[in-house]
mmCIF entry with sequence, helices, sheets and N, C-alpha, C, O atoms, coordinates in Angstrom:
data_MODEL
# 
_entry.id   MODEL 
# 
_entity.id                         1 
_entity.type                       polymer 
_entity.pdbx_number_of_molecules   1 
# 
_entity_poly.entity_id                      1 
_entity_poly.type                           'polypeptide(L)' 
_entity_poly.nstd_linkage                   no 
_entity_poly.nstd_monomer                   no 
_entity_poly.pdbx_seq_one_letter_code       MGGTKLLIVDDEKDLANLLVKRLSRKGYEVLSVGTAEDALALLKQHFFDIAIL 
_entity_poly.pdbx_seq_one_letter_code_can   MGGTKLLIVDDEKDLANLLVKRLSRKGYEVLSVGTAEDALALLKQHFFDIAIL 
_entity_poly.pdbx_strand_id                 A 
# 
loop_
_entity_poly_seq.entity_id 
_entity_poly_seq.num 
_entity_poly_seq.mon_id 
_entity_poly_seq.hetero 
1 1  MET n 
1 2  GLY n 
1 3  GLY n 
1 4  THR n 
1 5  LYS n 
1 6  LEU n 
1 7  LEU n 
1 8  ILE n 
1 9  VAL n 
1 10 ASP n 
1 11 ASP n 
1 12 GLU n 
1 13 LYS n 
1 14 ASP n 
1 15 LEU n 
1 16 ALA n 
1 17 ASN n 
1 18 LEU n 
1 19 LEU n 
1 20 VAL n 
1 21 LYS n 
1 22 ARG n 
1 23 LEU n 
1 24 SER n 
1 25 ARG n 
1 26 LYS n 
1 27 GLY n 
1 28 TYR n 
1 29 GLU n 
1 30 VAL n 
1 31 LEU n 
1 32 SER n 
1 33 VAL n 
1 34 GLY n 
1 35 THR n 
1 36 ALA n 
1 37 GLU n 
1 38 ASP n 
1 39 ALA n 
1 40 LEU n 
1 41 ALA n 
1 42 LEU n 
1 43 LEU n 
1 44 LYS n 
1 45 GLN n 
1 46 HIS n 
1 47 PHE n 
1 48 PHE n 
1 49 ASP n 
1 50 ILE n 
1 51 ALA n 
1 52 ILE n 
1 53 LEU n 
# 
_struct_asym.id          A 
_struct_asym.entity_id   1 
# 
loop_
_struct_conf.conf_type_id 
_struct_conf.id 
_struct_conf.pdbx_PDB_helix_id 
_struct_conf.beg_label_comp_id 
_struct_conf.beg_label_asym_id 
_struct_conf.beg_label_seq_id 
_struct_conf.pdbx_beg_PDB_ins_code 
_struct_conf.end_label_comp_id 
_struct_conf.end_label_asym_id 
_struct_conf.end_label_seq_id 
_struct_conf.pdbx_end_PDB_ins_code 
_struct_conf.beg_auth_comp_id 
_struct_conf.beg_auth_asym_id 
_struct_conf.beg_auth_seq_id 
_struct_conf.end_auth_comp_id 
_struct_conf.end_auth_asym_id 
_struct_conf.end_auth_seq_id 
_struct_conf.pdbx_PDB_helix_class 
_struct_conf.details 
_struct_conf.pdbx_PDB_helix_length 
HELX_P HELX_P1 AA1 LYS A 13 ? ARG A 25 ? LYS A 13 ARG A 25 1 ? 13 
HELX_P HELX_P2 AA2 ALA A 36 ? GLN A 45 ? ALA A 36 GLN A 45 1 ? 10 
# 
_struct_conf_type.id          HELX_P 
_struct_conf_type.criteria    ? 
_struct_conf_type.reference   ? 
# 
_struct_sheet.id               AA1 
_struct_sheet.type             ? 
_struct_sheet.number_strands   3 
_struct_sheet.details          ? 
# 
loop_
_struct_sheet_order.sheet_id 
_struct_sheet_order.range_id_1 
_struct_sheet_order.range_id_2 
_struct_sheet_order.offset 
_struct_sheet_order.sense 
AA1 1 2 ? parallel 
AA1 2 3 ? parallel 
# 
loop_
_struct_sheet_range.sheet_id 
_struct_sheet_range.id 
_struct_sheet_range.beg_label_comp_id 
_struct_sheet_range.beg_label_asym_id 
_struct_sheet_range.beg_label_seq_id 
_struct_sheet_range.pdbx_beg_PDB_ins_code 
_struct_sheet_range.end_label_comp_id 
_struct_sheet_range.end_label_asym_id 
_struct_sheet_range.end_label_seq_id 
_struct_sheet_range.pdbx_end_PDB_ins_code 
_struct_sheet_range.beg_auth_comp_id 
_struct_sheet_range.beg_auth_asym_id 
_struct_sheet_range.beg_auth_seq_id 
_struct_sheet_range.end_auth_comp_id 
_struct_sheet_range.end_auth_asym_id 
_struct_sheet_range.end_auth_seq_id 
AA1 1 GLU A 29 ? VAL A 33 ? GLU A 29 VAL A 33 
AA1 2 LYS A 5  ? VAL A 9  ? LYS A 5  VAL A 9  
AA1 3 ILE A 50 ? ILE A 52 ? ILE A 50 ILE A 52 
# 
loop_
_atom_site.group_PDB 
_atom_site.id 
_atom_site.type_symbol 
_atom_site.label_atom_id 
_atom_site.label_alt_id 
_atom_site.label_comp_id 
_atom_site.label_asym_id 
_atom_site.label_entity_id 
_atom_site.label_seq_id 
_atom_site.pdbx_PDB_ins_code 
_atom_site.Cartn_x 
_atom_site.Cartn_y 
_atom_site.Cartn_z 
_atom_site.occupancy 
_atom_site.B_iso_or_equiv 
_atom_site.pdbx_formal_charge 
_atom_site.auth_seq_id 
_atom_site.auth_comp_id 
_atom_site.auth_asym_id 
_atom_site.auth_atom_id 
_atom_site.pdbx_PDB_model_num 
ATOM 1   N N  . MET A 1 1  ? 13.922 -54.240 53.885 1.00 0.00 ? 1  MET A N  1 
ATOM 2   C CA . MET A 1 1  ? 14.061 -53.113 54.778 1.00 0.00 ? 1  MET A CA 1 
ATOM 3   C C  . MET A 1 1  ? 13.394 -53.416 56.138 1.00 0.00 ? 1  MET A C  1 
ATOM 4   O O  . MET A 1 1  ? 13.574 -52.647 57.082 1.00 0.00 ? 1  MET A O  1 
ATOM 5   N N  . GLY A 1 2  ? 12.672 -54.456 56.251 1.00 0.00 ? 2  GLY A N  1 
ATOM 6   C CA . GLY A 1 2  ? 11.946 -54.743 57.470 1.00 0.00 ? 2  GLY A CA 1 
ATOM 7   C C  . GLY A 1 2  ? 12.856 -54.683 58.676 1.00 0.00 ? 2  GLY A C  1 
ATOM 8   O O  . GLY A 1 2  ? 13.854 -55.399 58.751 1.00 0.00 ? 2  GLY A O  1 
ATOM 9   N N  . GLY A 1 3  ? 12.509 -53.827 59.618 1.00 0.00 ? 3  GLY A N  1 
ATOM 10  C CA . GLY A 1 3  ? 13.257 -53.733 60.860 1.00 0.00 ? 3  GLY A CA 1 
ATOM 11  C C  . GLY A 1 3  ? 14.424 -52.783 60.820 1.00 0.00 ? 3  GLY A C  1 
ATOM 12  O O  . GLY A 1 3  ? 15.104 -52.633 61.835 1.00 0.00 ? 3  GLY A O  1 
ATOM 13  N N  . THR A 1 4  ? 14.701 -52.125 59.697 1.00 0.00 ? 4  THR A N  1 
ATOM 14  C CA . THR A 1 4  ? 15.789 -51.202 59.610 1.00 0.00 ? 4  THR A CA 1 
ATOM 15  C C  . THR A 1 4  ? 15.423 -49.944 60.398 1.00 0.00 ? 4  THR A C  1 
ATOM 16  O O  . THR A 1 4  ? 14.391 -49.324 60.139 1.00 0.00 ? 4  THR A O  1 
ATOM 17  N N  . LYS A 1 5  ? 16.269 -49.567 61.360 1.00 0.00 ? 5  LYS A N  1 
ATOM 18  C CA . LYS A 1 5  ? 15.989 -48.420 62.221 1.00 0.00 ? 5  LYS A CA 1 
ATOM 19  C C  . LYS A 1 5  ? 16.865 -47.253 61.823 1.00 0.00 ? 5  LYS A C  1 
ATOM 20  O O  . LYS A 1 5  ? 18.076 -47.403 61.662 1.00 0.00 ? 5  LYS A O  1 
ATOM 21  N N  . LEU A 1 6  ? 16.259 -46.099 61.666 1.00 0.00 ? 6  LEU A N  1 
ATOM 22  C CA . LEU A 1 6  ? 16.978 -44.880 61.285 1.00 0.00 ? 6  LEU A CA 1 
ATOM 23  C C  . LEU A 1 6  ? 16.819 -43.832 62.391 1.00 0.00 ? 6  LEU A C  1 
ATOM 24  O O  . LEU A 1 6  ? 15.766 -43.719 63.018 1.00 0.00 ? 6  LEU A O  1 
ATOM 25  N N  . LEU A 1 7  ? 17.853 -43.099 62.602 1.00 0.00 ? 7  LEU A N  1 
ATOM 26  C CA . LEU A 1 7  ? 17.839 -41.952 63.494 1.00 0.00 ? 7  LEU A CA 1 
ATOM 27  C C  . LEU A 1 7  ? 18.086 -40.698 62.670 1.00 0.00 ? 7  LEU A C  1 
ATOM 28  O O  . LEU A 1 7  ? 19.058 -40.624 61.919 1.00 0.00 ? 7  LEU A O  1 
ATOM 29  N N  . ILE A 1 8  ? 17.227 -39.737 62.807 1.00 0.00 ? 8  ILE A N  1 
ATOM 30  C CA . ILE A 1 8  ? 17.384 -38.454 62.124 1.00 0.00 ? 8  ILE A CA 1 
ATOM 31  C C  . ILE A 1 8  ? 17.700 -37.391 63.165 1.00 0.00 ? 8  ILE A C  1 
ATOM 32  O O  . ILE A 1 8  ? 16.958 -37.237 64.136 1.00 0.00 ? 8  ILE A O  1 
ATOM 33  N N  . VAL A 1 9  ? 18.785 -36.659 62.978 1.00 0.00 ? 9  VAL A N  1 
ATOM 34  C CA . VAL A 1 9  ? 19.158 -35.580 63.873 1.00 0.00 ? 9  VAL A CA 1 
ATOM 35  C C  . VAL A 1 9  ? 19.204 -34.309 63.079 1.00 0.00 ? 9  VAL A C  1 
ATOM 36  O O  . VAL A 1 9  ? 20.086 -34.107 62.245 1.00 0.00 ? 9  VAL A O  1 
ATOM 37  N N  . ASP A 1 10 ? 18.235 -33.444 63.347 1.00 0.00 ? 10 ASP A N  1 
ATOM 38  C CA . ASP A 1 10 ? 18.169 -32.181 62.596 1.00 0.00 ? 10 ASP A CA 1 
ATOM 39  C C  . ASP A 1 10 ? 17.375 -31.154 63.423 1.00 0.00 ? 10 ASP A C  1 
ATOM 40  O O  . ASP A 1 10 ? 16.299 -31.457 63.938 1.00 0.00 ? 10 ASP A O  1 
ATOM 41  N N  . ASP A 1 11 ? 17.917 -29.953 63.539 1.00 0.00 ? 11 ASP A N  1 
ATOM 42  C CA . ASP A 1 11 ? 17.245 -28.913 64.321 1.00 0.00 ? 11 ASP A CA 1 
ATOM 43  C C  . ASP A 1 11 ? 16.155 -28.202 63.532 1.00 0.00 ? 11 ASP A C  1 
ATOM 44  O O  . ASP A 1 11 ? 15.431 -27.379 64.092 1.00 0.00 ? 11 ASP A O  1 
ATOM 45  N N  . GLU A 1 12 ? 16.023 -28.506 62.235 1.00 0.00 ? 12 GLU A N  1 
ATOM 46  C CA . GLU A 1 12 ? 14.947 -27.938 61.460 1.00 0.00 ? 12 GLU A CA 1 
ATOM 47  C C  . GLU A 1 12 ? 13.796 -28.926 61.462 1.00 0.00 ? 12 GLU A C  1 
ATOM 48  O O  . GLU A 1 12 ? 13.813 -29.930 60.750 1.00 0.00 ? 12 GLU A O  1 
ATOM 49  N N  . LYS A 1 13 ? 12.787 -28.617 62.286 1.00 0.00 ? 13 LYS A N  1 
ATOM 50  C CA . LYS A 1 13 ? 11.682 -29.590 62.501 1.00 0.00 ? 13 LYS A CA 1 
ATOM 51  C C  . LYS A 1 13 ? 10.897 -29.944 61.233 1.00 0.00 ? 13 LYS A C  1 
ATOM 52  O O  . LYS A 1 13 ? 10.468 -31.085 61.062 1.00 0.00 ? 13 LYS A O  1 
ATOM 53  N N  . ASP A 1 14 ? 10.713 -28.970 60.355 1.00 0.00 ? 14 ASP A N  1 
ATOM 54  C CA . ASP A 1 14 ? 9.946  -29.264 59.123 1.00 0.00 ? 14 ASP A CA 1 
ATOM 55  C C  . ASP A 1 14 ? 10.695 -30.295 58.276 1.00 0.00 ? 14 ASP A C  1 
ATOM 56  O O  . ASP A 1 14 ? 10.082 -31.234 57.770 1.00 0.00 ? 14 ASP A O  1 
ATOM 57  N N  . LEU A 1 15 ? 11.973 -30.136 58.120 1.00 0.00 ? 15 LEU A N  1 
ATOM 58  C CA . LEU A 1 15 ? 12.754 -31.105 57.319 1.00 0.00 ? 15 LEU A CA 1 
ATOM 59  C C  . LEU A 1 15 ? 12.733 -32.443 57.974 1.00 0.00 ? 15 LEU A C  1 
ATOM 60  O O  . LEU A 1 15 ? 12.501 -33.454 57.311 1.00 0.00 ? 15 LEU A O  1 
ATOM 61  N N  . ALA A 1 16 ? 12.974 -32.484 59.284 1.00 0.00 ? 16 ALA A N  1 
ATOM 62  C CA . ALA A 1 16 ? 13.002 -33.746 60.010 1.00 0.00 ? 16 ALA A CA 1 
ATOM 63  C C  . ALA A 1 16 ? 11.652 -34.467 59.887 1.00 0.00 ? 16 ALA A C  1 
ATOM 64  O O  . ALA A 1 16 ? 11.600 -35.674 59.649 1.00 0.00 ? 16 ALA A O  1 
ATOM 65  N N  . ASN A 1 17 ? 10.568 -33.706 60.052 1.00 0.00 ? 17 ASN A N  1 
ATOM 66  C CA . ASN A 1 17 ? 9.218  -34.347 59.942 1.00 0.00 ? 17 ASN A CA 1 
ATOM 67  C C  . ASN A 1 17 ? 8.984  -34.892 58.526 1.00 0.00 ? 17 ASN A C  1 
ATOM 68  O O  . ASN A 1 17 ? 8.416  -35.974 58.374 1.00 0.00 ? 17 ASN A O  1 
ATOM 69  N N  . LEU A 1 18 ? 9.410  -34.164 57.498 1.00 0.00 ? 18 LEU A N  1 
ATOM 70  C CA . LEU A 1 18 ? 9.271  -34.634 56.153 1.00 0.00 ? 18 LEU A CA 1 
ATOM 71  C C  . LEU A 1 18 ? 10.021 -35.959 55.957 1.00 0.00 ? 18 LEU A C  1 
ATOM 72  O O  . LEU A 1 18 ? 9.481  -36.910 55.392 1.00 0.00 ? 18 LEU A O  1 
ATOM 73  N N  . LEU A 1 19 ? 11.289 -36.008 56.438 1.00 0.00 ? 19 LEU A N  1 
ATOM 74  C CA . LEU A 1 19 ? 12.068 -37.229 56.311 1.00 0.00 ? 19 LEU A CA 1 
ATOM 75  C C  . LEU A 1 19 ? 11.436 -38.369 57.071 1.00 0.00 ? 19 LEU A C  1 
ATOM 76  O O  . LEU A 1 19 ? 11.417 -39.493 56.570 1.00 0.00 ? 19 LEU A O  1 
ATOM 77  N N  . VAL A 1 20 ? 10.921 -38.126 58.254 1.00 0.00 ? 20 VAL A N  1 
ATOM 78  C CA . VAL A 1 20 ? 10.273 -39.167 59.037 1.00 0.00 ? 20 VAL A CA 1 
ATOM 79  C C  . VAL A 1 20 ? 9.051  -39.725 58.279 1.00 0.00 ? 20 VAL A C  1 
ATOM 80  O O  . VAL A 1 20 ? 8.874  -40.940 58.189 1.00 0.00 ? 20 VAL A O  1 
ATOM 81  N N  . LYS A 1 21 ? 8.232  -38.844 57.748 1.00 0.00 ? 21 LYS A N  1 
ATOM 82  C CA . LYS A 1 21 ? 7.037  -39.308 57.005 1.00 0.00 ? 21 LYS A CA 1 
ATOM 83  C C  . LYS A 1 21 ? 7.432  -40.103 55.770 1.00 0.00 ? 21 LYS A C  1 
ATOM 84  O O  . LYS A 1 21 ? 6.888  -41.183 55.542 1.00 0.00 ? 21 LYS A O  1 
ATOM 85  N N  . ARG A 1 22 ? 8.350  -39.606 54.979 1.00 0.00 ? 22 ARG A N  1 
ATOM 86  C CA . ARG A 1 22 ? 8.735  -40.289 53.747 1.00 0.00 ? 22 ARG A CA 1 
ATOM 87  C C  . ARG A 1 22 ? 9.410  -41.633 53.995 1.00 0.00 ? 22 ARG A C  1 
ATOM 88  O O  . ARG A 1 22 ? 9.107  -42.626 53.333 1.00 0.00 ? 22 ARG A O  1 
ATOM 89  N N  . LEU A 1 23 ? 10.313 -41.650 54.944 1.00 0.00 ? 23 LEU A N  1 
ATOM 90  C CA . LEU A 1 23 ? 11.027 -42.873 55.227 1.00 0.00 ? 23 LEU A CA 1 
ATOM 91  C C  . LEU A 1 23 ? 10.158 -43.924 55.908 1.00 0.00 ? 23 LEU A C  1 
ATOM 92  O O  . LEU A 1 23 ? 10.313 -45.123 55.678 1.00 0.00 ? 23 LEU A O  1 
ATOM 93  N N  . SER A 1 24 ? 9.235  -43.449 56.756 1.00 0.00 ? 24 SER A N  1 
ATOM 94  C CA . SER A 1 24 ? 8.300  -44.376 57.411 1.00 0.00 ? 24 SER A CA 1 
ATOM 95  C C  . SER A 1 24 ? 7.404  -45.055 56.362 1.00 0.00 ? 24 SER A C  1 
ATOM 96  O O  . SER A 1 24 ? 7.124  -46.250 56.458 1.00 0.00 ? 24 SER A O  1 
ATOM 97  N N  . ARG A 1 25 ? 6.967  -44.294 55.380 1.00 0.00 ? 25 ARG A N  1 
ATOM 98  C CA . ARG A 1 25 ? 6.142  -44.866 54.277 1.00 0.00 ? 25 ARG A CA 1 
ATOM 99  C C  . ARG A 1 25 ? 6.902  -45.947 53.499 1.00 0.00 ? 25 ARG A C  1 
ATOM 100 O O  . ARG A 1 25 ? 6.299  -46.866 52.944 1.00 0.00 ? 25 ARG A O  1 
ATOM 101 N N  . LYS A 1 26 ? 8.202  -45.825 53.469 1.00 0.00 ? 26 LYS A N  1 
ATOM 102 C CA . LYS A 1 26 ? 9.043  -46.801 52.742 1.00 0.00 ? 26 LYS A CA 1 
ATOM 103 C C  . LYS A 1 26 ? 9.285  -48.057 53.634 1.00 0.00 ? 26 LYS A C  1 
ATOM 104 O O  . LYS A 1 26 ? 9.902  -49.023 53.184 1.00 0.00 ? 26 LYS A O  1 
ATOM 105 N N  . GLY A 1 27 ? 8.805  -48.033 54.871 1.00 0.00 ? 27 GLY A N  1 
ATOM 106 C CA . GLY A 1 27 ? 8.920  -49.213 55.731 1.00 0.00 ? 27 GLY A CA 1 
ATOM 107 C C  . GLY A 1 27 ? 10.023 -49.162 56.768 1.00 0.00 ? 27 GLY A C  1 
ATOM 108 O O  . GLY A 1 27 ? 10.259 -50.146 57.469 1.00 0.00 ? 27 GLY A O  1 
ATOM 109 N N  . TYR A 1 28 ? 10.678 -48.070 56.874 1.00 0.00 ? 28 TYR A N  1 
ATOM 110 C CA . TYR A 1 28 ? 11.730 -47.909 57.886 1.00 0.00 ? 28 TYR A CA 1 
ATOM 111 C C  . TYR A 1 28 ? 11.094 -47.513 59.239 1.00 0.00 ? 28 TYR A C  1 
ATOM 112 O O  . TYR A 1 28 ? 10.042 -46.874 59.288 1.00 0.00 ? 28 TYR A O  1 
ATOM 113 N N  . GLU A 1 29 ? 11.758 -47.909 60.310 1.00 0.00 ? 29 GLU A N  1 
ATOM 114 C CA . GLU A 1 29 ? 11.403 -47.447 61.645 1.00 0.00 ? 29 GLU A CA 1 
ATOM 115 C C  . GLU A 1 29 ? 12.266 -46.223 61.895 1.00 0.00 ? 29 GLU A C  1 
ATOM 116 O O  . GLU A 1 29 ? 13.492 -46.328 61.911 1.00 0.00 ? 29 GLU A O  1 
ATOM 117 N N  . VAL A 1 30 ? 11.654 -45.072 62.089 1.00 0.00 ? 30 VAL A N  1 
ATOM 118 C CA . VAL A 1 30 ? 12.373 -43.815 62.145 1.00 0.00 ? 30 VAL A CA 1 
ATOM 119 C C  . VAL A 1 30 ? 12.098 -43.071 63.449 1.00 0.00 ? 30 VAL A C  1 
ATOM 120 O O  . VAL A 1 30 ? 10.954 -42.933 63.882 1.00 0.00 ? 30 VAL A O  1 
ATOM 121 N N  . LEU A 1 31 ? 13.175 -42.599 64.054 1.00 0.00 ? 31 LEU A N  1 
ATOM 122 C CA . LEU A 1 31 ? 13.067 -41.696 65.209 1.00 0.00 ? 31 LEU A CA 1 
ATOM 123 C C  . LEU A 1 31 ? 13.824 -40.415 64.849 1.00 0.00 ? 31 LEU A C  1 
ATOM 124 O O  . LEU A 1 31 ? 14.812 -40.441 64.116 1.00 0.00 ? 31 LEU A O  1 
ATOM 125 N N  . SER A 1 32 ? 13.339 -39.311 65.378 1.00 0.00 ? 32 SER A N  1 
ATOM 126 C CA . SER A 1 32 ? 13.938 -38.032 65.074 1.00 0.00 ? 32 SER A CA 1 
ATOM 127 C C  . SER A 1 32 ? 14.159 -37.231 66.344 1.00 0.00 ? 32 SER A C  1 
ATOM 128 O O  . SER A 1 32 ? 13.315 -37.213 67.240 1.00 0.00 ? 32 SER A O  1 
ATOM 129 N N  . VAL A 1 33 ? 15.309 -36.566 66.410 1.00 0.00 ? 33 VAL A N  1 
ATOM 130 C CA . VAL A 1 33 ? 15.620 -35.640 67.504 1.00 0.00 ? 33 VAL A CA 1 
ATOM 131 C C  . VAL A 1 33 ? 16.201 -34.356 66.943 1.00 0.00 ? 33 VAL A C  1 
ATOM 132 O O  . VAL A 1 33 ? 16.640 -34.316 65.793 1.00 0.00 ? 33 VAL A O  1 
ATOM 133 N N  . GLY A 1 34 ? 16.203 -33.305 67.755 1.00 0.00 ? 34 GLY A N  1 
ATOM 134 C CA . GLY A 1 34 ? 16.669 -32.019 67.281 1.00 0.00 ? 34 GLY A CA 1 
ATOM 135 C C  . GLY A 1 34 ? 18.075 -31.622 67.694 1.00 0.00 ? 34 GLY A C  1 
ATOM 136 O O  . GLY A 1 34 ? 18.599 -30.623 67.201 1.00 0.00 ? 34 GLY A O  1 
ATOM 137 N N  . THR A 1 35 ? 18.705 -32.389 68.598 1.00 0.00 ? 35 THR A N  1 
ATOM 138 C CA . THR A 1 35 ? 20.033 -31.995 69.062 1.00 0.00 ? 35 THR A CA 1 
ATOM 139 C C  . THR A 1 35 ? 20.929 -33.204 69.165 1.00 0.00 ? 35 THR A C  1 
ATOM 140 O O  . THR A 1 35 ? 20.453 -34.334 69.275 1.00 0.00 ? 35 THR A O  1 
ATOM 141 N N  . ALA A 1 36 ? 22.257 -32.963 69.130 1.00 0.00 ? 36 ALA A N  1 
ATOM 142 C CA . ALA A 1 36 ? 23.216 -34.045 69.310 1.00 0.00 ? 36 ALA A CA 1 
ATOM 143 C C  . ALA A 1 36 ? 23.113 -34.668 70.685 1.00 0.00 ? 36 ALA A C  1 
ATOM 144 O O  . ALA A 1 36 ? 23.298 -35.877 70.828 1.00 0.00 ? 36 ALA A O  1 
ATOM 145 N N  . GLU A 1 37 ? 22.819 -33.864 71.706 1.00 0.00 ? 37 GLU A N  1 
ATOM 146 C CA . GLU A 1 37 ? 22.670 -34.386 73.041 1.00 0.00 ? 37 GLU A CA 1 
ATOM 147 C C  . GLU A 1 37 ? 21.523 -35.398 73.125 1.00 0.00 ? 37 GLU A C  1 
ATOM 148 O O  . GLU A 1 37 ? 21.657 -36.450 73.749 1.00 0.00 ? 37 GLU A O  1 
ATOM 149 N N  . ASP A 1 38 ? 20.374 -35.060 72.477 1.00 0.00 ? 38 ASP A N  1 
ATOM 150 C CA . ASP A 1 38 ? 19.258 -35.968 72.458 1.00 0.00 ? 38 ASP A CA 1 
ATOM 151 C C  . ASP A 1 38 ? 19.593 -37.238 71.670 1.00 0.00 ? 38 ASP A C  1 
ATOM 152 O O  . ASP A 1 38 ? 19.137 -38.326 72.022 1.00 0.00 ? 38 ASP A O  1 
ATOM 153 N N  . ALA A 1 39 ? 20.374 -37.103 70.628 1.00 0.00 ? 39 ALA A N  1 
ATOM 154 C CA . ALA A 1 39 ? 20.792 -38.265 69.814 1.00 0.00 ? 39 ALA A CA 1 
ATOM 155 C C  . ALA A 1 39 ? 21.657 -39.184 70.656 1.00 0.00 ? 39 ALA A C  1 
ATOM 156 O O  . ALA A 1 39 ? 21.482 -40.403 70.632 1.00 0.00 ? 39 ALA A O  1 
ATOM 157 N N  . LEU A 1 40 ? 22.573 -38.614 71.389 1.00 0.00 ? 40 LEU A N  1 
ATOM 158 C CA . LEU A 1 40 ? 23.460 -39.419 72.240 1.00 0.00 ? 40 LEU A CA 1 
ATOM 159 C C  . LEU A 1 40 ? 22.659 -40.179 73.298 1.00 0.00 ? 40 LEU A C  1 
ATOM 160 O O  . LEU A 1 40 ? 22.944 -41.343 73.580 1.00 0.00 ? 40 LEU A O  1 
ATOM 161 N N  . ALA A 1 41 ? 21.668 -39.523 73.874 1.00 0.00 ? 41 ALA A N  1 
ATOM 162 C CA . ALA A 1 41 ? 20.789 -40.181 74.879 1.00 0.00 ? 41 ALA A CA 1 
ATOM 163 C C  . ALA A 1 41 ? 20.053 -41.361 74.233 1.00 0.00 ? 41 ALA A C  1 
ATOM 164 O O  . ALA A 1 41 ? 19.969 -42.434 74.830 1.00 0.00 ? 41 ALA A O  1 
ATOM 165 N N  . LEU A 1 42 ? 19.526 -41.174 73.034 1.00 0.00 ? 42 LEU A N  1 
ATOM 166 C CA . LEU A 1 42 ? 18.829 -42.257 72.374 1.00 0.00 ? 42 LEU A CA 1 
ATOM 167 C C  . LEU A 1 42 ? 19.748 -43.427 71.992 1.00 0.00 ? 42 LEU A C  1 
ATOM 168 O O  . LEU A 1 42 ? 19.356 -44.594 72.027 1.00 0.00 ? 42 LEU A O  1 
ATOM 169 N N  . LEU A 1 43 ? 20.982 -43.067 71.628 1.00 0.00 ? 43 LEU A N  1 
ATOM 170 C CA . LEU A 1 43 ? 21.942 -44.119 71.256 1.00 0.00 ? 43 LEU A CA 1 
ATOM 171 C C  . LEU A 1 43 ? 22.312 -45.005 72.462 1.00 0.00 ? 43 LEU A C  1 
ATOM 172 O O  . LEU A 1 43 ? 22.757 -46.138 72.280 1.00 0.00 ? 43 LEU A O  1 
ATOM 173 N N  . LYS A 1 44 ? 22.137 -44.512 73.641 1.00 0.00 ? 44 LYS A N  1 
ATOM 174 C CA . LYS A 1 44 ? 22.408 -45.324 74.864 1.00 0.00 ? 44 LYS A CA 1 
ATOM 175 C C  . LYS A 1 44 ? 21.279 -46.313 75.097 1.00 0.00 ? 44 LYS A C  1 
ATOM 176 O O  . LYS A 1 44 ? 21.464 -47.312 75.792 1.00 0.00 ? 44 LYS A O  1 
ATOM 177 N N  . GLN A 1 45 ? 20.093 -46.041 74.513 1.00 0.00 ? 45 GLN A N  1 
ATOM 178 C CA . GLN A 1 45 ? 18.934 -46.877 74.737 1.00 0.00 ? 45 GLN A CA 1 
ATOM 179 C C  . GLN A 1 45 ? 18.537 -47.759 73.556 1.00 0.00 ? 45 GLN A C  1 
ATOM 180 O O  . GLN A 1 45 ? 17.900 -48.797 73.735 1.00 0.00 ? 45 GLN A O  1 
ATOM 181 N N  . HIS A 1 46 ? 18.922 -47.334 72.336 1.00 0.00 ? 46 HIS A N  1 
ATOM 182 C CA . HIS A 1 46 ? 18.491 -48.013 71.128 1.00 0.00 ? 46 HIS A CA 1 
ATOM 183 C C  . HIS A 1 46 ? 19.667 -48.249 70.180 1.00 0.00 ? 46 HIS A C  1 
ATOM 184 O O  . HIS A 1 46 ? 20.670 -47.537 70.229 1.00 0.00 ? 46 HIS A O  1 
ATOM 185 N N  . PHE A 1 47 ? 19.529 -49.252 69.322 1.00 0.00 ? 47 PHE A N  1 
ATOM 186 C CA . PHE A 1 47 ? 20.484 -49.489 68.240 1.00 0.00 ? 47 PHE A CA 1 
ATOM 187 C C  . PHE A 1 47 ? 19.843 -48.975 66.969 1.00 0.00 ? 47 PHE A C  1 
ATOM 188 O O  . PHE A 1 47 ? 18.663 -49.229 66.726 1.00 0.00 ? 47 PHE A O  1 
ATOM 189 N N  . PHE A 1 48 ? 20.598 -48.258 66.154 1.00 0.00 ? 48 PHE A N  1 
ATOM 190 C CA . PHE A 1 48 ? 20.148 -47.734 64.880 1.00 0.00 ? 48 PHE A CA 1 
ATOM 191 C C  . PHE A 1 48 ? 21.076 -48.290 63.759 1.00 0.00 ? 48 PHE A C  1 
ATOM 192 O O  . PHE A 1 48 ? 22.292 -48.393 63.917 1.00 0.00 ? 48 PHE A O  1 
ATOM 193 N N  . ASP A 1 49 ? 20.443 -48.632 62.649 1.00 0.00 ? 49 ASP A N  1 
ATOM 194 C CA . ASP A 1 49 ? 21.249 -49.128 61.521 1.00 0.00 ? 49 ASP A CA 1 
ATOM 195 C C  . ASP A 1 49 ? 21.859 -47.965 60.750 1.00 0.00 ? 49 ASP A C  1 
ATOM 196 O O  . ASP A 1 49 ? 22.948 -48.083 60.189 1.00 0.00 ? 49 ASP A O  1 
ATOM 197 N N  . ILE A 1 50 ? 21.134 -46.819 60.728 1.00 0.00 ? 50 ILE A N  1 
ATOM 198 C CA . ILE A 1 50 ? 21.556 -45.673 59.924 1.00 0.00 ? 50 ILE A CA 1 
ATOM 199 C C  . ILE A 1 50 ? 21.246 -44.391 60.725 1.00 0.00 ? 50 ILE A C  1 
ATOM 200 O O  . ILE A 1 50 ? 20.203 -44.302 61.374 1.00 0.00 ? 50 ILE A O  1 
ATOM 201 N N  . ALA A 1 51 ? 22.135 -43.424 60.677 1.00 0.00 ? 51 ALA A N  1 
ATOM 202 C CA . ALA A 1 51 ? 21.871 -42.104 61.236 1.00 0.00 ? 51 ALA A CA 1 
ATOM 203 C C  . ALA A 1 51 ? 22.014 -41.070 60.132 1.00 0.00 ? 51 ALA A C  1 
ATOM 204 O O  . ALA A 1 51 ? 22.986 -41.085 59.376 1.00 0.00 ? 51 ALA A O  1 
ATOM 205 N N  . ILE A 1 52 ? 21.040 -40.172 60.044 1.00 0.00 ? 52 ILE A N  1 
ATOM 206 C CA . ILE A 1 52 ? 21.097 -39.077 59.100 1.00 0.00 ? 52 ILE A CA 1 
ATOM 207 C C  . ILE A 1 52 ? 21.278 -37.824 59.939 1.00 0.00 ? 52 ILE A C  1 
ATOM 208 O O  . ILE A 1 52 ? 20.414 -37.460 60.735 1.00 0.00 ? 52 ILE A O  1 
ATOM 209 N N  . LEU A 1 53 ? 22.444 -37.157 59.741 1.00 0.00 ? 53 LEU A N  1 
ATOM 210 C CA . LEU A 1 53 ? 22.758 -35.984 60.561 1.00 0.00 ? 53 LEU A CA 1 
ATOM 211 C C  . LEU A 1 53 ? 22.785 -34.736 59.719 1.00 0.00 ? 53 LEU A C  1 
ATOM 212 O O  . LEU A 1 53 ? 23.033 -33.647 60.236 1.00 0.00 ? 53 LEU A O  1 
# 
């Protein structure tokens, strides 16, 4: 899993924070945003292996 980058897009902050904490503990690099617009902006700057929408 080393180096696997995940993007979480969810407007429910509690759920997104839970996913970030759990997946980070498993060794993933995780970023989270609350809107599709924010996700698109991140995708212009970063590469992600997996997106959870």
